[in-house]
NUZA-719083 format. One record per residue (C-alpha): residue number from 1; x, y, z. Coordinates in steps of 0.1 Angstrom, whole numbers. Example, Ala and Ser with C-alpha at 12.3 -4.5 7.8 and 13.67 -1.06 7.14 Angstrom:
NUZA-719083
+------+-------+-------+-------+
! resi !    px !    py !    pz !
+------+-------+-------+-------+
!    1 !   123 !   -45 !    78 !
!    2 !   137 !   -11 !    71 !
+------+-------+-------+-------+
***
This chain:
NUZA-719083
+------+-------+-------+-------+
! resi !    px !    py !    pz !
+------+-------+-------+-------+
!    1 !   -56 !  -386 !  -336 !
!    2 !   -69 !  -420 !  -327 !
!    3 !   -45 !  -440 !  -302 !
!    4 !   -48 !  -475 !  -307 !
!    5 !   -44 !  -497 !  -274 !
!    6 !   -22 !  -528 !  -279 !
!    7 !   -41 !  -563 !  -277 !
!    8 !   -19 !  -574 !  -249 !
!    9 !   -32 !  -544 !  -226 !
!   10 !   -67 !  -558 !  -225 !
!   11 !   -54 !  -594 !  -216 !
!   12 !   -32 !  -575 !  -188 !
!   13 !   -64 !  -558 !  -173 !
!   14 !   -80 !  -590 !  -174 !
!   15 !   -55 !  -609 !  -158 !
!   16 !   -53 !  -580 !  -130 !
!   17 !   -92 !  -581 !  -129 !
!   18 !   -90 !  -619 !  -120 !
!   19 !   -64 !  -615 !   -96 !
!   20 !   -81 !  -589 !   -79 !
!   21 !  -111 !  -611 !   -76 !
!   22 !   -93 !  -641 !   -62 !
!   23 !   -80 !  -621 !   -35 !
!   24 !  -114 !  -601 !   -30 !
!   25 !  -135 !  -635 !   -28 !
!   26 !  -125 !  -647 !     8 !
!   27 !  -132 !  -614 !    20 !
!   28 !  -169 !  -613 !     2 !
!   29 !  -175 !  -649 !    18 !
!   30 !  -167 !  -639 !    52 !
!   31 !  -186 !  -607 !    49 !
!   32 !  -216 !  -623 !    32 !
!   33 !  -211 !  -656 !    54 !
!   34 !  -215 !  -636 !    87 !
!   35 !  -252 !  -629 !    76 !
!   36 !  -260 !  -666 !    68 !
!   37 !  -272 !  -695 !    89 !
!   38 !  -252 !  -727 !    92 !
!   39 !  -278 !  -744 !    65 !
!   40 !  -274 !  -714 !    42 !
!   41 !  -237 !  -715 !    45 !
!   42 !  -234 !  -753 !    32 !
!   43 !  -258 !  -749 !     3 !
!   44 !  -249 !  -712 !    -8 !
!   45 !  -216 !  -704 !     4 !
!   46 !  -210 !  -675 !   -20 !
!   47 !  -244 !  -663 !   -28 !
!   48 !  -263 !  -637 !   -11 !
!   49 !  -281 !  -652 !    20 !
!   50 !  -317 !  -661 !    17 !
!   51 !  -325 !  -647 !    50 !
!   52 !  -303 !  -619 !    64 !
!   53 !  -295 !  -627 !   100 !
!   54 !  -280 !  -596 !   116 !
!   55 !  -278 !  -612 !   152 !
!   56 !  -246 !  -631 !   143 !
!   57 !  -228 !  -596 !   140 !
!   58 !  -250 !  -578 !   170 !
!   59 !  -245 !  -604 !   192 !
!   60 !  -205 !  -602 !   191 !
!   61 !  -208 !  -564 !   188 !
!   62 !  -227 !  -562 !   221 !
!   63 !  -205 !  -585 !   237 !
!   64 !  -178 !  -573 !   261 !
!   65 !  -157 !  -602 !   256 !
!   66 !  -153 !  -593 !   218 !
!   67 !  -140 !  -558 !   229 !
!   68 !  -117 !  -575 !   255 !
!   69 !  -102 !  -598 !   228 !
!   70 !  -100 !  -569 !   204 !
!   71 !   -80 !  -547 !   232 !
!   72 !   -57 !  -577 !   240 !
!   73 !   -49 !  -582 !   204 !
!   74 !   -42 !  -544 !   199 !
!   75 !   -18 !  -542 !   228 !
!   76 !     1 !  -569 !   215 !
!   77 !     2 !  -559 !   181 !
!   78 !     9 !  -523 !   191 !
!   79 !    41 !  -531 !   214 !
!   80 !    51 !  -558 !   188 !
!   81 !    52 !  -531 !   161 !
!   82 !    69 !  -505 !   183 !
!   83 !   100 !  -530 !   194 !
!   84 !   101 !  -543 !   157 !
!   85 !   105 !  -510 !   141 !
!   86 !   128 !  -495 !   169 !
!   87 !   152 !  -527 !   170 !
!   88 !   153 !  -534 !   133 !
!   89 !   160 !  -501 !   124 !
!   90 !   189 !  -494 !   146 !
!   91 !   206 !  -527 !   139 !
!   92 !   196 !  -521 !    98 !
!   93 !   215 !  -487 !   100 !
!   94 !   244 !  -504 !   119 !
!   95 !   249 !  -530 !    93 !
!   96 !   240 !  -505 !    63 !
!   97 !   267 !  -477 !    73 !
!   98 !   289 !  -488 !    99 !
!   99 !   320 !  -509 !    95 !
!  100 !   330 !  -537 !   121 !
!  101 !   345 !  -573 !   122 !
!  102 !   317 !  -599 !   113 !
!  103 !   294 !  -576 !    94 !
!  104 !   288 !  -596 !    63 !
!  105 !   283 !  -628 !    86 !
!  106 !   258 !  -612 !   109 !
!  107 !   239 !  -601 !    75 !
!  108 !   239 !  -634 !    60 !
!  109 !   230 !  -648 !    97 !
!  110 !   198 !  -627 !    94 !
!  111 !   192 !  -636 !    58 !
!  112 !   194 !  -673 !    69 !
!  113 !   167 !  -670 !    96 !
!  114 !   142 !  -662 !    68 !
!  115 !   140 !  -699 !    58 !
!  116 !   128 !  -711 !    95 !
!  117 !    93 !  -706 !   104 !
!  118 !    79 !  -703 !   136 !
!  119 !    66 !  -739 !   138 !
!  120 !    98 !  -754 !   139 !
!  121 !   107 !  -734 !   170 !
!  122 !    74 !  -736 !   188 !
!  123 !    90 !  -759 !   216 !
!  124 !   121 !  -740 !   226 !
!  125 !   102 !  -706 !   225 !
!  126 !    78 !  -722 !   250 !
!  127 !   106 !  -737 !   273 !
!  128 !   123 !  -701 !   270 !
!  129 !    91 !  -681 !   280 !
!  130 !    85 !  -705 !   303 !
!  131 !   120 !  -701 !   321 !
!  132 !   115 !  -664 !   321 !
!  133 !    82 !  -665 !   336 !
!  134 !    64 !  -651 !   309 !
!  135 !    38 !  -677 !   303 !
!  136 !     4 !  -663 !   306 !
!  137 !    14 !  -627 !   300 !
!  138 !    13 !  -601 !   272 !
!  139 !    52 !  -603 !   269 !
!  140 !    54 !  -639 !   264 !
!  141 !    37 !  -634 !   231 !
!  142 !    52 !  -597 !   221 !
!  143 !    90 !  -605 !   224 !
!  144 !    91 !  -640 !   203 !
!  145 !    70 !  -620 !   179 !
!  146 !    95 !  -591 !   179 !
!  147 !   124 !  -619 !   180 !
!  148 !   111 !  -638 !   147 !
!  149 !   100 !  -604 !   127 !
!  150 !   136 !  -592 !   132 !
!  151 !   154 !  -612 !   101 !
!  152 !   129 !  -599 !    74 !
!  153 !   127 !  -564 !    87 !
!  154 !   166 !  -558 !    90 !
!  155 !   171 !  -572 !    57 !
!  156 !   141 !  -549 !    42 !
!  157 !   154 !  -517 !    61 !
!  158 !   192 !  -527 !    54 !
!  159 !   186 !  -528 !    16 !
!  160 !   167 !  -492 !    20 !
!  161 !   193 !  -475 !    42 !
!  162 !   220 !  -486 !    17 !
!  163 !   202 !  -467 !   -11 !
!  164 !   201 !  -430 !    10 !
!  165 !   225 !  -405 !    -3 !
!  166 !   260 !  -412 !    13 !
!  167 !   264 !  -373 !     7 !
!  168 !   237 !  -365 !    36 !
!  169 !   257 !  -387 !    60 !
!  170 !   292 !  -374 !    50 !
!  171 !   279 !  -336 !    53 !
!  172 !   263 !  -346 !    87 !
!  173 !   296 !  -361 !   100 !
!  174 !   316 !  -333 !    87 !
!  175 !   290 !  -306 !   107 !
!  176 !   299 !  -326 !   140 !
!  177 !   269 !  -351 !   141 !
!  178 !   273 !  -386 !   157 !
!  179 !   256 !  -415 !   142 !
!  180 !   228 !  -413 !   169 !
!  181 !   221 !  -377 !   155 !
!  182 !   222 !  -392 !   119 !
!  183 !   201 !  -421 !   125 !
!  184 !   170 !  -399 !   143 !
!  185 !   175 !  -367 !   123 !
!  186 !   181 !  -377 !    87 !
!  187 !   179 !  -418 !    84 !
!  188 !   143 !  -421 !   100 !
!  189 !   127 !  -389 !    88 !
!  190 !   138 !  -401 !    51 !
!  191 !   128 !  -438 !    54 !
!  192 !    89 !  -430 !    64 !
!  193 !    78 !  -452 !    36 !
!  194 !    98 !  -486 !    45 !
!  195 !    90 !  -480 !    77 !
!  196 !    54 !  -481 !    74 !
!  197 !    60 !  -510 !    54 !
!  198 !    76 !  -530 !    82 !
!  199 !    50 !  -519 !   107 !
!  200 !    20 !  -529 !    88 !
!  201 !    38 !  -566 !    79 !
!  202 !    44 !  -567 !   117 !
!  203 !     8 !  -556 !   128 !
!  204 !    -9 !  -581 !   103 !
!  205 !    15 !  -610 !   114 !
!  206 !    11 !  -601 !   150 !
!  207 !   -28 !  -596 !   144 !
!  208 !   -36 !  -630 !   128 !
!  209 !    -9 !  -651 !   150 !
!  210 !   -28 !  -680 !   162 !
!  211 !    -3 !  -704 !   172 !
!  212 !    19 !  -684 !   196 !
!  213 !   -10 !  -673 !   220 !
!  214 !   -25 !  -705 !   220 !
!  215 !    10 !  -720 !   233 !
!  216 !    17 !  -689 !   257 !
!  217 !   -15 !  -681 !   270 !
!  218 !   -38 !  -700 !   295 !
!  219 !   -63 !  -672 !   304 !
!  220 !   -94 !  -663 !   291 !
!  221 !   -91 !  -627 !   302 !
!  222 !   -55 !  -624 !   277 !
!  223 !   -72 !  -643 !   248 !
!  224 !   -64 !  -623 !   216 !
!  225 !   -89 !  -622 !   187 !
!  226 !   -77 !  -657 !   170 !
!  227 !   -82 !  -676 !   201 !
!  228 !  -117 !  -659 !   200 !
!  229 !  -127 !  -680 !   175 !
!  230 !  -125 !  -713 !   197 !
!  231 !  -155 !  -699 !   217 !
!  232 !  -179 !  -708 !   188 !
!  233 !  -167 !  -742 !   182 !
!  234 !  -184 !  -768 !   200 !
!  235 !  -180 !  -808 !   207 !
!  236 !  -202 !  -818 !   179 !
!  237 !  -208 !  -786 !   157 !
!  238 !  -194 !  -750 !   147 !
!  239 !  -216 !  -721 !   145 !
!  240 !  -200 !  -708 !   112 !
!  241 !  -223 !  -677 !   110 !
!  242 !  -208 !  -663 !   138 !
!  243 !  -174 !  -677 !   130 !
!  244 !  -173 !  -656 !    99 !
!  245 !  -190 !  -624 !   116 !
!  246 !  -164 !  -624 !   140 !
!  247 !  -137 !  -627 !   116 !
!  248 !  -152 !  -598 !    94 !
!  249 !  -152 !  -579 !   126 !
!  250 !  -116 !  -583 !   134 !
!  251 !  -105 !  -576 !   101 !
!  252 !  -115 !  -541 !   100 !
!  253 !   -87 !  -526 !   122 !
!  254 !   -59 !  -541 !   102 !
!  255 !   -78 !  -534 !    66 !
!  256 !   -83 !  -498 !    81 !
!  257 !   -41 !  -494 !    91 !
!  258 !   -31 !  -508 !    60 !
!  259 !   -56 !  -483 !    38 !
!  260 !   -40 !  -454 !    58 !
!  261 !    -6 !  -464 !    53 !
!  262 !    -9 !  -480 !    18 !
!  263 !     8 !  -450 !    -2 !
!  264 !    39 !  -452 !    22 !
!  265 !    40 !  -490 !    19 !
!  266 !    38 !  -490 !   -18 !
!  267 !    67 !  -463 !   -17 !
!  268 !    87 !  -486 !     6 !
!  269 !    85 !  -519 !   -14 !
!  270 !    97 !  -501 !   -49 !
!  271 !   120 !  -480 !   -31 !
!  272 !   154 !  -491 !   -46 !
!  273 !   139 !  -510 !   -73 !
!  274 !   153 !  -486 !  -100 !
!  275 !   188 !  -471 !   -93 !
!  276 !   194 !  -436 !  -112 !
+------+-------+-------+-------+
***
């Protein structure tokens, strides 16, 4: 029996391919652009290089400065993800399963926090970081990043925690488990997909953050990779070939982390979308 494929299915696949192409086009431009000279980039931005210049990549890979900045970004991102997941999961569990006065007000306040971008608070954040003596330190970047990640992470985790079977918690309470044991032994093991989602979003946000390190870090030895791009900018010109090579190399860890956790991320984002 011959199966007829509806016409709209072809248009759907065409639309998906176009969307994928638009997403991959900047990555393609960055990877290929790293092999081009500045002149070639101006006249042939998206095509293959007329002359493949591997020195753009090699000069960055052999430079100790690149690995130092990559290590700084990794340290900042690691602790940002760790504290974001830990604090937001505990707060989300409290808001999802405990009853106390002001619970709905706190949840609404956290939701309201999603509407404020970091750029609007950069001056108060700088003053507070300075008052705590955290300027020019890793923690002057990590702690504000965690604070700005909490609203979205708590809202996301709270919705997932509320969808977990309540019978599990009731049975655990009857067996004598406290809320702390329920959180560590039941909630977190069942929440790996949404925890992976929060972790990846926090990592990518920290990895690409430019404004906060620019404001709080002055020492070259503490620069994260977004600040490292400035070393290729001169007073009158910019070496765009090396800039694109630098961006390509620094994208690899974030992409690798995303691909490793892709299954859990998709499961976390779709959890609770269909009730049954």
